[in-house]
C-alpha positions in Angstrom: -25.0 2.1 12.5 -22.0 3.5 10.6 -18.7 1.7 11.0 -15.6 3.4 12.4 -13.9 2.7 9.0 -15.8 5.8 7.7 -13.4 8.1 9.5 -10.7 7.4 6.9 -13.1 8.2 4.0 -13.5 11.6 2.3 -16.3 13.8 3.7 -18.5 13.4 0.7 -18.7 9.7 1.2 -18.6 9.8 5.0 -21.6 12.1 5.2 -23.7 10.0 2.9 -25.7 7.0 4.0 -23.6 4.7 1.8 -22.4 1.6 3.8 -18.9 1.9 2.5 -17.3 1.5 5.9 -19.3 -1.6 6.8 -18.4 -3.1 3.4 -14.7 -2.5 3.9 -14.8 -3.9 7.5 -16.6 -7.0 6.2 -13.9 -7.6 3.5 -11.2 -7.2 6.1 -12.7 -9.5 8.8 -14.5 -12.1 6.8 -12.5 -12.6 3.6 -9.1 -12.1 5.2 -7.9 -9.9 2.4 -4.6 -8.2 2.6 -4.4 -4.5 3.7 -3.3 -3.6 0.2 -6.4 -5.1 -1.3 -8.6 -3.3 1.1 -6.9 0.0 0.3 -7.5 -0.7 -3.4 -11.2 -1.4 -2.9 -11.5 1.8 -0.8 -9.7 3.9 -3.5 -11.9 2.5 -6.3 -15.2 3.2 -4.4 -14.1 6.7 -3.3 -13.2 7.5 -6.9 -16.6 6.5 -8.2 -18.6 8.2 -5.5 -16.6 11.4 -5.9 -17.3 11.3 -9.7 -21.1 10.9 -9.3 -22.1 14.3 -7.8 -20.7 16.1 -10.8 -22.3 13.6 -13.2 -25.7 13.8 -11.5 -25.6 17.5 -10.8 -25.6 17.1 -7.0 -23.9 19.2 -4.4 -23.3 16.1 -2.3 -24.5 12.6 -1.8 -26.8 13.2 1.2 -30.0 12.8 -0.9 -28.5 10.3 -3.3 -29.7 6.7 -3.5 -27.6 4.0 -5.3 -30.6 2.8 -7.4 -30.4 6.1 -9.2 -27.3 5.0 -11.1 -27.8 4.1 -14.7 -25.7 2.2 -17.2 -24.8 5.6 -18.8 -23.3 6.8 -15.5 -21.1 3.8 -15.3 -20.0 4.1 -19.0 -19.2 7.8 -18.5 -17.2 6.9 -15.4 -15.2 4.4 -17.3 -14.7 7.0 -20.1 -13.4 9.5 -17.6 -10.9 6.9 -16.4 -9.8 6.2 -20.0 -9.3 9.9 -20.7 -7.0 10.1 -17.6 -4.8 7.3 -19.1 -5.9 4.6 -16.7 -5.1 1.2 -18.1 -7.9 -1.2 -19.1 -6.7 -3.8 -16.6 -7.0 -1.2 -13.8 -10.5 -0.1 -15.0 -11.6 -3.7 -14.9 -10.4 -4.0 -11.3 -12.3 -0.9 -10.3 -15.4 -2.2 -12.0 -15.1 -5.5 -10.1 -14.8 -3.6 -6.8 -18.0 -1.6 -7.6 -19.8 -4.8 -8.5 -18.8 -6.4 -5.2 -20.0 -3.4 -3.2 -23.3 -3.2 -4.9 -23.8 -6.9 -4.5 -23.1 -6.4 -0.8 -25.8 -3.7 -0.7 -28.3 -6.1 -2.3 -27.5 -8.9 0.0 -27.9 -6.7 3.1 -31.2 -5.2 1.8 -29.8 -1.7 1.3 -31.0 -1.8 -2.3 -33.3 -4.0 -4.2 -31.7 -3.7 -7.7 -28.3 -2.8 -9.1 -27.3 -1.7 -12.6 -24.0 -3.5 -11.9 -25.7 -6.9 -11.8 -26.0 -6.7 -15.6 -22.4 -5.6 -16.2 -19.8 -8.2 -17.2 -16.3 -7.4 -16.1 -14.0 -7.7 -19.0 -11.2 -10.3 -18.7 -7.7 -9.5 -19.7 -4.9 -12.1 -20.4 -2.2 -12.2 -17.8 1.0 -10.5 -18.9 4.0 -12.8 -19.0 6.3 -11.6 -16.2 9.9 -10.6 -16.8 12.6 -12.8 -15.4 16.3 -13.3 -15.3 17.9 -16.0 -17.4 19.9 -18.7 -15.6 23.1 -17.2 -16.9 22.1 -13.8 -15.4 21.4 -15.3 -12.0 24.7 -17.1 -12.1 26.4 -13.8 -12.9 24.6 -12.1 -10.0 25.3 -14.6 -7.4 28.7 -16.1 -8.6 30.4 -13.0 -9.9 28.9 -9.7 -8.9 28.0 -10.4 -5.2 31.3 -12.2 -4.5 33.2 -9.3 -6.0 31.6 -7.0 -3.4 32.2 -9.3 -0.5 34.6 -8.1 2.3 36.5 -11.4 2.0 37.7 -10.4 -1.5 39.4 -7.3 0.1 41.3 -7.2 3.3 38.5 -7.8 5.9 40.1 -5.7 8.5 39.9 -2.6 6.2 36.2 -3.0 5.5 34.0 -0.9 7.9 31.7 -3.1 9.9 28.6 -1.2 8.8 29.5 -1.8 5.2 30.0 -5.5 5.9 26.6 -5.6 7.6 24.9 -4.1 4.6 26.6 -6.3 2.1 25.8 -9.5 3.9 22.3 -8.4 4.6 21.7 -7.5 0.9 23.2 -10.8 -0.3 20.9 -12.7 2.1 17.9 -10.8 0.8 18.7 -11.5 -2.8 19.4 -15.2 -2.1 16.0 -15.6 -0.3 14.0 -13.7 -2.9 15.4 -15.9 -5.7 15.9 -19.1 -3.7 12.5 -19.3 -2.1 10.3 -17.0 -4.2 9.2 -14.6 -1.4 6.9 -11.7 -2.1 8.2 -8.3 -1.0 5.7 -8.1 1.9 6.7 -11.6 3.1 10.4 -10.6 3.1 10.0 -7.4 5.1 7.6 -9.1 7.5 9.8 -12.2 8.0 10.5 -12.9 11.7 13.3 -14.9 13.2 10.9 -17.5 14.7 9.6 -18.3 11.2 13.0 -19.0 9.8 14.5 -22.4 10.5 18.0 -22.7 9.1 18.6 -26.1 10.6 15.5 -27.6 9.1 16.0 -25.6 5.8 12.6 -24.0 5.5 10.8 -20.7 6.1 7.2 -20.3 7.2 5.4 -17.5 5.4 2.0 -15.7 5.6 1.0 -14.5 2.2 -2.0 -13.0 0.5 -5.3 -13.6 2.3 -3.2 -14.6 5.4 -2.6 -17.9 3.8 0.3 -19.7 5.4 2.8 -22.0 3.7 6.2 -23.6 4.3 8.9 -23.1 1.6 12.3 -24.8 1.4 15.4 -22.7 1.8 18.4 -23.8 -0.3 22.0 -24.3 1.0 23.4 -21.1 -0.6 20.7 -19.1 1.1 21.4 -20.8 4.4 25.1 -20.1 4.2 24.4 -16.5 3.3 21.9 -16.1 6.2 24.3 -17.6 8.8 27.0 -15.2 7.7 24.6 -12.3 7.9 23.4 -13.2 11.4 27.1 -13.5 12.5 28.0 -10.0 11.1 24.7 -8.6 12.4 25.4 -9.6 16.0 28.9 -8.1 15.9 27.7 -4.9 14.2 25.0 -4.2 16.8 27.2 -5.2 19.7 30.0 -2.8 18.6 27.8 0.0 17.3 25.8 0.3 20.5 22.6 0.5 18.6 21.3 -2.6 20.5 21.5 -6.3 20.1 20.0 -7.2 16.7 20.0 -10.8 17.7 17.1 -10.0 19.9 15.2 -8.1 17.2 12.0 -9.8 15.9 12.6 -9.2 12.2 15.2 -11.1 10.1 16.1 -8.1 8.0 16.7 -4.8 9.6 18.3 -1.4 9.0 21.6 -0.2 10.5 19.5 1.1 13.4 17.9 -2.2 14.0 14.6 -1.3 12.6 12.4 -3.4 10.3 13.2 -2.9 6.7 10.7 -0.9 4.6 9.6 -1.9 1.1 11.3 1.1 -0.7 14.7 0.1 0.6 14.3 -3.4 -0.8 13.2 -1.9 -4.1 16.3 0.3 -4.2 18.7 -2.5 -3.4 17.3 -4.9 -5.9 17.4 -2.3 -8.6 21.0 -1.5 -7.7 22.3 -5.1 -7.8 20.2 -6.2 -10.8 21.3 -3.2 -13.0 24.5 -4.9 -14.0 23.0 -8.2 -15.0 19.7 -7.3 -16.8 18.2 -4.6 -19.0 14.7 -5.5 -17.8 12.8 -2.3 -17.2 11.5 -3.4 -13.8 14.4 -4.5 -11.6 12.3 -5.1 -8.5 12.0 -7.9 -6.0 9.2 -9.6 -8.0 11.7 -10.1 -10.9 13.6 -12.6 -8.6 10.3 -14.3 -7.6 9.4 -14.7 -11.3 12.9 -16.1 -12.0 12.4 -18.5 -9.1 9.2 -19.9 -10.6 10.4 -19.9 -14.2 13.7 -21.7 -13.5 11.9 -24.3 -11.4 9.5 -25.1 -14.2 12.3 -25.0 -16.8 14.1 -27.7 -14.7 11.1 -30.0 -14.6 9.3 -29.0 -11.4 5.5 -29.8 -11.5 3.1 -26.9 -11.7 1.3 -27.8 -8.4 4.4 -27.8 -6.3 5.5 -24.4 -7.8 2.1 -23.0 -7.1 2.2 -24.1 -3.5 5.7 -22.6 -3.0 4.5 -19.3 -4.5 1.4 -19.2 -2.3 -1.0 -19.0 -5.2 -4.6 -19.8 -4.4 -5.1 -21.8 -7.6 -3.1 -23.2 -10.4 -4.5 -20.8 -13.0 -2.4 -18.0 -11.4 0.8 -20.1 -11.8 0.0 -21.1 -15.3 1.3 -17.7 -16.5 4.8 -19.1 -16.1 4.0 -22.0 -18.5 4.0 -19.5 -21.4 7.7 -18.8 -20.7 8.6 -22.4 -20.2 6.7 -23.5 -23.3 8.7 -21.1 -25.4 11.8 -22.6 -23.9 10.6 -26.1 -24.7 9.9 -25.1 -28.3 13.4 -23.7 -28.6 15.0 -26.9 -27.3 12.7 -28.9 -29.6 13.7 -27.0 -32.8 17.4 -27.2 -31.9 17.4 -30.9 -31.0 14.8 -32.7 -33.1 16.0 -33.8 -36.6 12.6 -33.1 -38.1 11.7 -30.0 -36.2 
């Protein structure tokens, strides 16, 4: 029986007998993958099965059987992706998605053999992420943001909506850098998962994995100020009591923040402190991890705070910290 997930697929895939919908549903329910990962798998499968009819000289996939696929078909698909300018890392991900799908078809008896079982997915080294220096974070939090604060100007002359936005934005930046949140974790953060008295935040990350991360004193102070301004703003504006809203960070209309807004505000505030090309929320998360390791935090603790499934993912930051150690060594050791 075809799964209801097929309704979101293109007609050429939906009208075939391929168990794509069942596979995606299995990923979602059994592996607890994030919606973004499911969408990526779906996109990769659709891309391949839309490529095949042209490659095989078929009008559609109604008479197609997966065991017809040859190694040449796979190589030509990868070549087409390269011609479109798709990066090798993305091609490897698409190949991994196809291998997973064809393995599912073998396990469920849909096919007996698969050309993908003989294909080895290439491994690419992790790119070292960009991050702010400690001097740049000090400039952001100790110079730029205080200069924008209503307290610096006459508070009575600052519009309440402007004060609300400034305090909200500062709290967002403090939390991203102070606790290393992902963008999705920030936008989805609810008031019941933030404990300012206890100094921690409960997060649900990738794979619906839950963790508890400490919240530092500067972040707590910023959040308390934000909640105070937020209550006054919504009480006076008549948009509703934001104190009763479920989400920690909201728009001026009391709605949950959307990712693009966070992307824009981080880009705006980071522009004056760094020339990094990507001035996104992840830059602050990377800075959080790098600065902890530079200050002597152990890898396992940092990995837990970041919500990584294994230490190998966190080890990417050791490249940065090792370069820092070499710099210190060469400057300080008499025989370096």
